[in-house]
PDB file of N, CA, C and O in Angstrom, chain B, residues numbered from 101:
ATOM      1  N   UNK B 101      -2.421   3.022  30.266  1.00  0.00           N
ATOM      2  CA  UNK B 101      -3.497   2.580  31.033  1.00  0.00           C
ATOM      3  C   UNK B 101      -4.048   1.313  30.262  1.00  0.00           C
ATOM      4  O   UNK B 101      -3.783   1.162  29.070  1.00  0.00           O
ATOM      5  N   UNK B 102      -4.746   0.494  30.897  1.00  0.00           N
ATOM      6  CA  UNK B 102      -5.231  -0.752  30.428  1.00  0.00           C
ATOM      7  C   UNK B 102      -6.497  -0.481  29.594  1.00  0.00           C
ATOM      8  O   UNK B 102      -7.424   0.184  30.055  1.00  0.00           O
ATOM      9  N   UNK B 103      -6.517  -1.004  28.370  1.00  0.00           N
ATOM     10  CA  UNK B 103      -7.764  -0.713  27.448  1.00  0.00           C
ATOM     11  C   UNK B 103      -9.005  -1.329  27.956  1.00  0.00           C
ATOM     12  O   UNK B 103     -10.081  -0.820  27.642  1.00  0.00           O
ATOM     13  N   UNK B 104      -8.958  -2.420  28.743  1.00  0.00           N
ATOM     14  CA  UNK B 104     -10.061  -2.940  29.204  1.00  0.00           C
ATOM     15  C   UNK B 104     -10.790  -2.065  30.427  1.00  0.00           C
ATOM     16  O   UNK B 104     -12.007  -2.026  30.606  1.00  0.00           O
ATOM     17  N   UNK B 105      -9.860  -1.423  31.171  1.00  0.00           N
ATOM     18  CA  UNK B 105     -10.334  -0.423  32.192  1.00  0.00           C
ATOM     19  C   UNK B 105     -10.947   0.785  31.573  1.00  0.00           C
ATOM     20  O   UNK B 105     -11.863   1.389  32.131  1.00  0.00           O
ATOM     21  N   UNK B 106     -10.437   1.152  30.393  1.00  0.00           N
ATOM     22  CA  UNK B 106     -10.992   2.296  29.702  1.00  0.00           C
ATOM     23  C   UNK B 106     -12.089   1.970  28.838  1.00  0.00           C
ATOM     24  O   UNK B 106     -12.752   2.897  28.372  1.00  0.00           O
ATOM     25  N   UNK B 107     -12.398   0.679  28.536  1.00  0.00           N
ATOM     26  CA  UNK B 107     -13.460   0.111  27.737  1.00  0.00           C
ATOM     27  C   UNK B 107     -13.179   0.771  26.224  1.00  0.00           C
ATOM     28  O   UNK B 107     -14.095   1.343  25.635  1.00  0.00           O
ATOM     29  N   UNK B 108     -12.065   0.669  25.737  1.00  0.00           N
ATOM     30  CA  UNK B 108     -11.744   1.027  24.333  1.00  0.00           C
ATOM     31  C   UNK B 108     -11.225  -0.126  23.543  1.00  0.00           C
ATOM     32  O   UNK B 108     -10.722  -1.089  24.121  1.00  0.00           O
ATOM     33  N   UNK B 109     -11.325  -0.067  22.252  1.00  0.00           N
ATOM     34  CA  UNK B 109     -10.707  -0.943  21.352  1.00  0.00           C
ATOM     35  C   UNK B 109      -9.251  -0.520  20.953  1.00  0.00           C
ATOM     36  O   UNK B 109      -9.012   0.651  20.658  1.00  0.00           O
ATOM     37  N   UNK B 110      -8.353  -1.415  20.946  1.00  0.00           N
ATOM     38  CA  UNK B 110      -7.046  -1.089  20.565  1.00  0.00           C
ATOM     39  C   UNK B 110      -6.871  -1.778  19.135  1.00  0.00           C
ATOM     40  O   UNK B 110      -7.279  -2.914  18.893  1.00  0.00           O
ATOM     41  N   UNK B 111      -6.225  -0.968  18.231  1.00  0.00           N
ATOM     42  CA  UNK B 111      -5.885  -1.548  16.934  1.00  0.00           C
ATOM     43  C   UNK B 111      -4.547  -1.127  16.587  1.00  0.00           C
ATOM     44  O   UNK B 111      -4.098  -0.046  16.968  1.00  0.00           O
ATOM     45  N   UNK B 112      -3.850  -2.001  15.828  1.00  0.00           N
ATOM     46  CA  UNK B 112      -2.591  -1.852  15.444  1.00  0.00           C
ATOM     47  C   UNK B 112      -2.474  -1.978  13.869  1.00  0.00           C
ATOM     48  O   UNK B 112      -3.182  -2.774  13.252  1.00  0.00           O
ATOM     49  N   UNK B 113      -1.632  -1.230  13.301  1.00  0.00           N
ATOM     50  CA  UNK B 113      -1.392  -1.296  11.919  1.00  0.00           C
ATOM     51  C   UNK B 113      -0.162  -2.155  11.564  1.00  0.00           C
ATOM     52  O   UNK B 113       0.855  -2.039  12.248  1.00  0.00           O
ATOM     53  N   UNK B 114      -0.206  -2.944  10.607  1.00  0.00           N
ATOM     54  CA  UNK B 114       0.875  -3.848  10.236  1.00  0.00           C
ATOM     55  C   UNK B 114       1.920  -2.926   9.609  1.00  0.00           C
ATOM     56  O   UNK B 114       1.600  -2.279   8.612  1.00  0.00           O
ATOM     57  N   UNK B 115       3.092  -2.827  10.101  1.00  0.00           N
ATOM     58  CA  UNK B 115       4.150  -1.949   9.496  1.00  0.00           C
ATOM     59  C   UNK B 115       4.570  -2.514   8.182  1.00  0.00           C
ATOM     60  O   UNK B 115       5.111  -1.738   7.395  1.00  0.00           O
ATOM     61  N   UNK B 116       4.395  -3.758   7.837  1.00  0.00           N
ATOM     62  CA  UNK B 116       4.806  -4.285   6.592  1.00  0.00           C
ATOM     63  C   UNK B 116       4.020  -3.825   5.465  1.00  0.00           C
ATOM     64  O   UNK B 116       4.511  -3.662   4.348  1.00  0.00           O
ATOM     65  N   UNK B 117       2.686  -3.595   5.776  1.00  0.00           N
ATOM     66  CA  UNK B 117       1.631  -3.137   4.810  1.00  0.00           C
ATOM     67  C   UNK B 117       1.783  -1.705   4.493  1.00  0.00           C
ATOM     68  O   UNK B 117       1.407  -1.240   3.417  1.00  0.00           O
ATOM     69  N   UNK B 118       2.335  -1.002   5.428  1.00  0.00           N
ATOM     70  CA  UNK B 118       2.288   0.506   5.183  1.00  0.00           C
ATOM     71  C   UNK B 118       3.841   1.067   4.987  1.00  0.00           C
ATOM     72  O   UNK B 118       4.104   2.263   4.856  1.00  0.00           O
ATOM     73  N   UNK B 119       4.691   0.142   4.989  1.00  0.00           N
ATOM     74  CA  UNK B 119       6.122   0.491   4.772  1.00  0.00           C
ATOM     75  C   UNK B 119       6.241   1.023   3.396  1.00  0.00           C
ATOM     76  O   UNK B 119       5.692   0.501   2.426  1.00  0.00           O
ATOM     77  N   UNK B 120       7.058   2.193   3.348  1.00  0.00           N
ATOM     78  CA  UNK B 120       7.307   2.959   2.014  1.00  0.00           C
ATOM     79  C   UNK B 120       8.007   2.062   0.950  1.00  0.00           C
ATOM     80  O   UNK B 120       7.757   2.125  -0.254  1.00  0.00           O
ATOM     81  N   UNK B 121       8.877   1.252   1.503  1.00  0.00           N
ATOM     82  CA  UNK B 121       9.685   0.325   0.505  1.00  0.00           C
ATOM     83  C   UNK B 121       8.689  -0.716  -0.080  1.00  0.00           C
ATOM     84  O   UNK B 121       8.907  -1.239  -1.173  1.00  0.00           O
ATOM     85  N   UNK B 122       7.714  -0.974   0.584  1.00  0.00           N
ATOM     86  CA  UNK B 122       6.723  -2.111   0.140  1.00  0.00           C
ATOM     87  C   UNK B 122       5.966  -1.577  -1.125  1.00  0.00           C
ATOM     88  O   UNK B 122       5.705  -2.311  -2.078  1.00  0.00           O
ATOM     89  N   UNK B 123       5.622  -0.214  -1.067  1.00  0.00           N
ATOM     90  CA  UNK B 123       4.761   0.231  -2.152  1.00  0.00           C
ATOM     91  C   UNK B 123       5.584   0.994  -3.104  1.00  0.00           C
ATOM     92  O   UNK B 123       5.058   1.529  -4.081  1.00  0.00           O
ATOM     93  N   UNK B 124       6.911   1.077  -2.859  1.00  0.00           N
ATOM     94  CA  UNK B 124       7.768   1.684  -3.972  1.00  0.00           C
ATOM     95  C   UNK B 124       8.350   0.708  -4.884  1.00  0.00           C
ATOM     96  O   UNK B 124       9.140   1.062  -5.759  1.00  0.00           O
ATOM     97  N   UNK B 125       7.993  -0.519  -4.718  1.00  0.00           N
ATOM     98  CA  UNK B 125       8.547  -1.728  -5.543  1.00  0.00           C
ATOM     99  C   UNK B 125       8.417  -1.351  -7.034  1.00  0.00           C
ATOM    100  O   UNK B 125       9.426  -1.467  -7.729  1.00  0.00           O
ATOM    101  N   UNK B 126       7.365  -0.948  -7.544  1.00  0.00           N
ATOM    102  CA  UNK B 126       7.198  -0.766  -9.138  1.00  0.00           C
ATOM    103  C   UNK B 126       8.186   0.231  -9.613  1.00  0.00           C
ATOM    104  O   UNK B 126       8.488   0.232 -10.806  1.00  0.00           O
ATOM    105  N   UNK B 127       8.692   1.038  -8.833  1.00  0.00           N
ATOM    106  CA  UNK B 127       9.828   2.042  -9.370  1.00  0.00           C
ATOM    107  C   UNK B 127      11.191   1.221  -9.598  1.00  0.00           C
ATOM    108  O   UNK B 127      12.032   1.598 -10.414  1.00  0.00           O
ATOM    109  N   UNK B 128      11.329   0.140  -8.860  1.00  0.00           N
ATOM    110  CA  UNK B 128      12.630  -0.562  -9.196  1.00  0.00           C
ATOM    111  C   UNK B 128      12.547  -1.847  -9.983  1.00  0.00           C
ATOM    112  O   UNK B 128      13.459  -2.673 -10.011  1.00  0.00           O
ATOM    113  N   UNK B 129      11.367  -1.969 -10.638  1.00  0.00           N
ATOM    114  CA  UNK B 129      11.173  -3.038 -11.557  1.00  0.00           C
ATOM    115  C   UNK B 129      12.088  -2.969 -12.753  1.00  0.00           C
ATOM    116  O   UNK B 129      12.215  -1.901 -13.353  1.00  0.00           O
ATOM    117  N   UNK B 130      12.705  -4.009 -13.113  1.00  0.00           N
ATOM    118  CA  UNK B 130      13.600  -4.104 -14.290  1.00  0.00           C
ATOM    119  C   UNK B 130      12.668  -4.138 -15.579  1.00  0.00           C
ATOM    120  O   UNK B 130      11.465  -4.358 -15.441  1.00  0.00           O
ATOM    121  N   UNK B 131      13.185  -3.937 -16.733  1.00  0.00           N
ATOM    122  CA  UNK B 131      12.509  -4.021 -17.983  1.00  0.00           C
ATOM    123  C   UNK B 131      11.998  -5.390 -18.282  1.00  0.00           C
ATOM    124  O   UNK B 131      11.136  -5.536 -19.149  1.00  0.00           O
ATOM    125  N   UNK B 132      12.504  -6.452 -17.581  1.00  0.00           N
ATOM    126  CA  UNK B 132      11.994  -7.783 -17.895  1.00  0.00           C
ATOM    127  C   UNK B 132      10.936  -8.280 -16.904  1.00  0.00           C
ATOM    128  O   UNK B 132      10.641  -9.473 -16.837  1.00  0.00           O
ATOM    129  N   UNK B 133      10.376  -7.348 -16.143  1.00  0.00           N
ATOM    130  CA  UNK B 133       9.424  -7.719 -15.109  1.00  0.00           C
ATOM    131  C   UNK B 133       8.100  -8.269 -15.712  1.00  0.00           C
ATOM    132  O   UNK B 133       7.685  -7.757 -16.752  1.00  0.00           O
ATOM    133  N   UNK B 134       7.495  -9.160 -15.194  1.00  0.00           N
ATOM    134  CA  UNK B 134       6.249  -9.861 -15.872  1.00  0.00           C
ATOM    135  C   UNK B 134       5.071  -8.779 -16.186  1.00  0.00           C
ATOM    136  O   UNK B 134       4.247  -8.973 -17.080  1.00  0.00           O
ATOM    137  N   UNK B 135       5.074  -7.722 -15.429  1.00  0.00           N
ATOM    138  CA  UNK B 135       4.102  -6.728 -15.653  1.00  0.00           C
ATOM    139  C   UNK B 135       4.223  -6.023 -17.165  1.00  0.00           C
ATOM    140  O   UNK B 135       3.340  -5.413 -17.768  1.00  0.00           O
ATOM    141  N   UNK B 136       5.459  -6.273 -17.543  1.00  0.00           N
ATOM    142  CA  UNK B 136       5.693  -5.543 -18.872  1.00  0.00           C
ATOM    143  C   UNK B 136       5.573  -6.449 -20.132  1.00  0.00           C
ATOM    144  O   UNK B 136       6.028  -6.073 -21.212  1.00  0.00           O
ATOM    145  N   UNK B 137       5.021  -7.518 -19.994  1.00  0.00           N
ATOM    146  CA  UNK B 137       4.724  -8.545 -20.998  1.00  0.00           C
ATOM    147  C   UNK B 137       3.745  -7.847 -22.058  1.00  0.00           C
ATOM    148  O   UNK B 137       2.649  -7.435 -21.678  1.00  0.00           O
ATOM    149  N   UNK B 138       4.093  -7.739 -23.196  1.00  0.00           N
ATOM    150  CA  UNK B 138       3.342  -7.172 -24.298  1.00  0.00           C
ATOM    151  C   UNK B 138       3.400  -5.587 -24.290  1.00  0.00           C
ATOM    152  O   UNK B 138       2.616  -4.937 -24.981  1.00  0.00           O
ATOM    153  N   UNK B 139       4.340  -4.998 -23.500  1.00  0.00           N
ATOM    154  CA  UNK B 139       4.402  -3.616 -23.454  1.00  0.00           C
ATOM    155  C   UNK B 139       5.752  -3.228 -24.223  1.00  0.00           C
ATOM    156  O   UNK B 139       6.802  -3.803 -23.934  1.00  0.00           O
ATOM    157  N   UNK B 140       5.703  -2.303 -25.146  1.00  0.00           N
ATOM    158  CA  UNK B 140       6.774  -1.992 -25.971  1.00  0.00           C
ATOM    159  C   UNK B 140       7.067  -0.488 -25.752  1.00  0.00           C
ATOM    160  O   UNK B 140       6.167   0.352 -25.756  1.00  0.00           O
ATOM    161  N   UNK B 141       8.369  -0.193 -25.561  1.00  0.00           N
ATOM    162  CA  UNK B 141       8.780   1.201 -25.409  1.00  0.00           C
ATOM    163  C   UNK B 141       9.021   1.681 -23.963  1.00  0.00           C
ATOM    164  O   UNK B 141       8.335   1.291 -23.018  1.00  0.00           O
ATOM    165  N   UNK B 142       9.995   2.512 -23.861  1.00  0.00           N
ATOM    166  CA  UNK B 142      10.283   3.002 -22.438  1.00  0.00           C
ATOM    167  C   UNK B 142       9.067   3.791 -21.832  1.00  0.00           C
ATOM    168  O   UNK B 142       8.714   3.661 -20.660  1.00  0.00           O
ATOM    169  N   UNK B 143       8.463   4.617 -22.734  1.00  0.00           N
ATOM    170  CA  UNK B 143       7.323   5.433 -22.111  1.00  0.00           C
ATOM    171  C   UNK B 143       6.174   4.550 -21.651  1.00  0.00           C
ATOM    172  O   UNK B 143       5.502   4.807 -20.652  1.00  0.00           O
ATOM    173  N   UNK B 144       5.992   3.526 -22.416  1.00  0.00           N
ATOM    174  CA  UNK B 144       4.752   2.561 -22.153  1.00  0.00           C
ATOM    175  C   UNK B 144       5.176   1.902 -20.686  1.00  0.00           C
ATOM    176  O   UNK B 144       4.404   1.841 -19.729  1.00  0.00           O
ATOM    177  N   UNK B 145       6.473   1.448 -20.687  1.00  0.00           N
ATOM    178  CA  UNK B 145       6.926   0.862 -19.375  1.00  0.00           C
ATOM    179  C   UNK B 145       6.696   1.828 -18.190  1.00  0.00           C
ATOM    180  O   UNK B 145       6.068   1.477 -17.191  1.00  0.00           O
ATOM    181  N   UNK B 146       7.212   3.019 -18.338  1.00  0.00           N
ATOM    182  CA  UNK B 146       7.005   4.039 -17.364  1.00  0.00           C
ATOM    183  C   UNK B 146       5.626   4.327 -16.968  1.00  0.00           C
ATOM    184  O   UNK B 146       5.417   4.674 -15.806  1.00  0.00           O
ATOM    185  N   UNK B 147       4.598   4.216 -17.856  1.00  0.00           N
ATOM    186  CA  UNK B 147       3.212   4.417 -17.656  1.00  0.00           C
ATOM    187  C   UNK B 147       2.797   3.201 -16.725  1.00  0.00           C
ATOM    188  O   UNK B 147       2.093   3.407 -15.737  1.00  0.00           O
ATOM    189  N   UNK B 148       3.232   1.969 -17.045  1.00  0.00           N
ATOM    190  CA  UNK B 148       2.861   0.812 -16.229  1.00  0.00           C
ATOM    191  C   UNK B 148       3.411   0.783 -14.825  1.00  0.00           C
ATOM    192  O   UNK B 148       2.785   0.362 -13.852  1.00  0.00           O
ATOM    193  N   UNK B 149       4.688   1.287 -14.804  1.00  0.00           N
ATOM    194  CA  UNK B 149       5.330   1.576 -13.444  1.00  0.00           C
ATOM    195  C   UNK B 149       4.639   2.554 -12.682  1.00  0.00           C
ATOM    196  O   UNK B 149       4.528   2.383 -11.468  1.00  0.00           O
ATOM    197  N   UNK B 150       4.114   3.652 -13.287  1.00  0.00           N
ATOM    198  CA  UNK B 150       3.443   4.791 -12.530  1.00  0.00           C
ATOM    199  C   UNK B 150       2.155   4.280 -12.059  1.00  0.00           C
ATOM    200  O   UNK B 150       1.770   4.569 -10.926  1.00  0.00           O
ATOM    201  N   UNK B 151       1.405   3.487 -12.901  1.00  0.00           N
ATOM    202  CA  UNK B 151       0.034   3.065 -12.511  1.00  0.00           C
ATOM    203  C   UNK B 151       0.206   2.051 -11.434  1.00  0.00           C
ATOM    204  O   UNK B 151      -0.551   2.122 -10.466  1.00  0.00           O
ATOM    205  N   UNK B 152       1.165   1.059 -11.488  1.00  0.00           N
ATOM    206  CA  UNK B 152       1.450   0.153 -10.354  1.00  0.00           C
ATOM    207  C   UNK B 152       1.751   0.801  -9.053  1.00  0.00           C
ATOM    208  O   UNK B 152       1.274   0.367  -8.005  1.00  0.00           O
ATOM    209  N   UNK B 153       2.563   1.866  -9.106  1.00  0.00           N
ATOM    210  CA  UNK B 153       2.947   2.658  -7.910  1.00  0.00           C
ATOM    211  C   UNK B 153       1.730   3.322  -7.279  1.00  0.00           C
ATOM    212  O   UNK B 153       1.529   3.298  -6.065  1.00  0.00           O
ATOM    213  N   UNK B 154       0.899   3.936  -8.190  1.00  0.00           N
ATOM    214  CA  UNK B 154      -0.269   4.591  -7.704  1.00  0.00           C
ATOM    215  C   UNK B 154      -1.156   3.632  -6.950  1.00  0.00           C
ATOM    216  O   UNK B 154      -1.618   3.944  -5.853  1.00  0.00           O
ATOM    217  N   UNK B 155      -1.415   2.396  -7.557  1.00  0.00           N
ATOM    218  CA  UNK B 155      -2.207   1.445  -7.039  1.00  0.00           C
ATOM    219  C   UNK B 155      -1.808   0.933  -5.720  1.00  0.00           C
ATOM    220  O   UNK B 155      -2.632   0.692  -4.838  1.00  0.00           O
ATOM    221  N   UNK B 156      -0.401   0.749  -5.574  1.00  0.00           N
ATOM    222  CA  UNK B 156       0.211   0.219  -4.365  1.00  0.00           C
ATOM    223  C   UNK B 156      -0.099   1.345  -3.295  1.00  0.00           C
ATOM    224  O   UNK B 156      -0.520   1.015  -2.186  1.00  0.00           O
ATOM    225  N   UNK B 157       0.099   2.619  -3.609  1.00  0.00           N
ATOM    226  CA  UNK B 157      -0.021   3.615  -2.606  1.00  0.00           C
ATOM    227  C   UNK B 157      -1.475   3.678  -2.149  1.00  0.00           C
ATOM    228  O   UNK B 157      -1.766   3.829  -0.962  1.00  0.00           O
ATOM    229  N   UNK B 158      -2.397   3.555  -3.138  1.00  0.00           N
ATOM    230  CA  UNK B 158      -3.829   3.600  -2.788  1.00  0.00           C
ATOM    231  C   UNK B 158      -4.279   2.442  -1.904  1.00  0.00           C
ATOM    232  O   UNK B 158      -5.071   2.589  -0.972  1.00  0.00           O
ATOM    233  N   UNK B 159      -3.761   1.359  -2.230  1.00  0.00           N
ATOM    234  CA  UNK B 159      -3.921   0.078  -1.281  1.00  0.00           C
ATOM    235  C   UNK B 159      -3.474   0.301   0.056  1.00  0.00           C
ATOM    236  O   UNK B 159      -4.138  -0.081   1.020  1.00  0.00           O
ATOM    237  N   UNK B 160      -2.294   0.947   0.175  1.00  0.00           N
ATOM    238  CA  UNK B 160      -1.724   1.276   1.628  1.00  0.00           C
ATOM    239  C   UNK B 160      -2.688   2.246   2.297  1.00  0.00           C
ATOM    240  O   UNK B 160      -3.010   2.055   3.470  1.00  0.00           O
ATOM    241  N   UNK B 161      -3.191   3.338   1.564  1.00  0.00           N
ATOM    242  CA  UNK B 161      -4.039   4.295   2.189  1.00  0.00           C
ATOM    243  C   UNK B 161      -5.398   3.680   2.606  1.00  0.00           C
ATOM    244  O   UNK B 161      -5.970   3.971   3.656  1.00  0.00           O
ATOM    245  N   UNK B 162      -5.829   2.862   1.745  1.00  0.00           N
ATOM    246  CA  UNK B 162      -7.145   2.090   2.058  1.00  0.00           C
ATOM    247  C   UNK B 162      -7.110   1.240   3.338  1.00  0.00           C
ATOM    248  O   UNK B 162      -8.027   1.154   4.154  1.00  0.00           O
ATOM    249  N   UNK B 163      -5.903   0.618   3.395  1.00  0.00           N
ATOM    250  CA  UNK B 163      -5.697  -0.301   4.511  1.00  0.00           C
ATOM    251  C   UNK B 163      -5.663   0.580   5.884  1.00  0.00           C
ATOM    252  O   UNK B 163      -6.202   0.181   6.916  1.00  0.00           O
ATOM    253  N   UNK B 164      -5.010   1.755   5.787  1.00  0.00           N
ATOM    254  CA  UNK B 164      -4.951   2.665   6.935  1.00  0.00           C
ATOM    255  C   UNK B 164      -6.228   3.154   7.336  1.00  0.00           C
ATOM    256  O   UNK B 164      -6.608   3.156   8.507  1.00  0.00           O
ATOM    257  N   UNK B 165      -6.969   3.618   6.251  1.00  0.00           N
ATOM    258  CA  UNK B 165      -8.338   4.249   6.481  1.00  0.00           C
ATOM    259  C   UNK B 165      -9.304   3.246   6.989  1.00  0.00           C
ATOM    260  O   UNK B 165     -10.137   3.597   7.823  1.00  0.00           O
ATOM    261  N   UNK B 166      -9.257   1.926   6.519  1.00  0.00           N
ATOM    262  CA  UNK B 166     -10.138   0.900   7.145  1.00  0.00           C
ATOM    263  C   UNK B 166      -9.830   0.492   8.456  1.00  0.00           C
ATOM    264  O   UNK B 166     -10.702   0.111   9.236  1.00  0.00           O
ATOM    265  N   UNK B 167      -8.480   0.560   8.774  1.00  0.00           N
ATOM    266  CA  UNK B 167      -8.083   0.239  10.256  1.00  0.00           C
ATOM    267  C   UNK B 167      -8.604   1.391  11.164  1.00  0.00           C
ATOM    268  O   UNK B 167      -9.109   1.102  12.248  1.00  0.00           O
ATOM    269  N   UNK B 168      -8.508   2.568  10.798  1.00  0.00           N
ATOM    270  CA  UNK B 168      -9.011   3.714  11.572  1.00  0.00           C
ATOM    271  C   UNK B 168     -10.553   3.559  11.782  1.00  0.00           C
ATOM    272  O   UNK B 168     -11.076   3.786  12.874  1.00  0.00           O
ATOM    273  N   UNK B 169     -11.228   3.174  10.718  1.00  0.00           N
ATOM    274  CA  UNK B 169     -12.703   3.135  10.695  1.00  0.00           C
ATOM    275  C   UNK B 169     -13.072   1.981  11.662  1.00  0.00           C
ATOM    276  O   UNK B 169     -14.040   2.100  12.413  1.00  0.00           O
ATOM    277  N   UNK B 170     -12.351   0.934  11.648  1.00  0.00           N
ATOM    278  CA  UNK B 170     -12.584  -0.343  12.498  1.00  0.00           C
ATOM    279  C   UNK B 170     -12.505  -0.089  13.908  1.00  0.00           C
ATOM    280  O   UNK B 170     -13.265  -0.640  14.704  1.00  0.00           O
ATOM    281  N   UNK B 171     -11.570   0.763  14.261  1.00  0.00           N
ATOM    282  CA  UNK B 171     -11.161   0.956  15.653  1.00  0.00           C
ATOM    283  C   UNK B 171     -11.622   2.243  16.302  1.00  0.00           C
ATOM    284  O   UNK B 171     -11.353   2.468  17.482  1.00  0.00           O
ATOM    285  N   UNK B 172     -12.313   3.096  15.556  1.00  0.00           N
ATOM    286  CA  UNK B 172     -12.716   4.416  16.096  1.00  0.00           C
ATOM    287  C   UNK B 172     -13.864   4.274  17.103  1.00  0.00           C
ATOM    288  O   UNK B 172     -14.652   3.341  16.950  1.00  0.00           O
ATOM    289  N   UNK B 173     -13.997   5.023  17.995  1.00  0.00           N
ATOM    290  CA  UNK B 173     -15.095   4.984  19.025  1.00  0.00           C
ATOM    291  C   UNK B 173     -16.250   5.759  18.569  1.00  0.00           C
ATOM    292  O   UNK B 173     -16.265   6.981  18.424  1.00  0.00           O
ATOM    293  N   UNK B 174     -17.331   4.851  18.328  1.00  0.00           N
ATOM    294  CA  UNK B 174     -18.527   5.417  17.808  1.00  0.00           C
ATOM    295  C   UNK B 174     -19.388   6.029  18.938  1.00  0.00           C
ATOM    296  O   UNK B 174     -20.463   6.566  18.673  1.00  0.00           O
TER     297      UNK B 174
END
């Protein structure tokens, strides 16, 4: 049905922003990645990777949540 006839808002999510491969990037960082400047040791690099991965997942979740809030019917 046509959204104009139903008087509803249509919203679409950008698949590139919610793609799992986009927020799994920190797991594939090599040890010479710029995020590791000044970080010494494998455990410290793993902590940086884990924190970056968590941040990326949170950003994707916030994007989805904000999109739903923007287009819900009040």
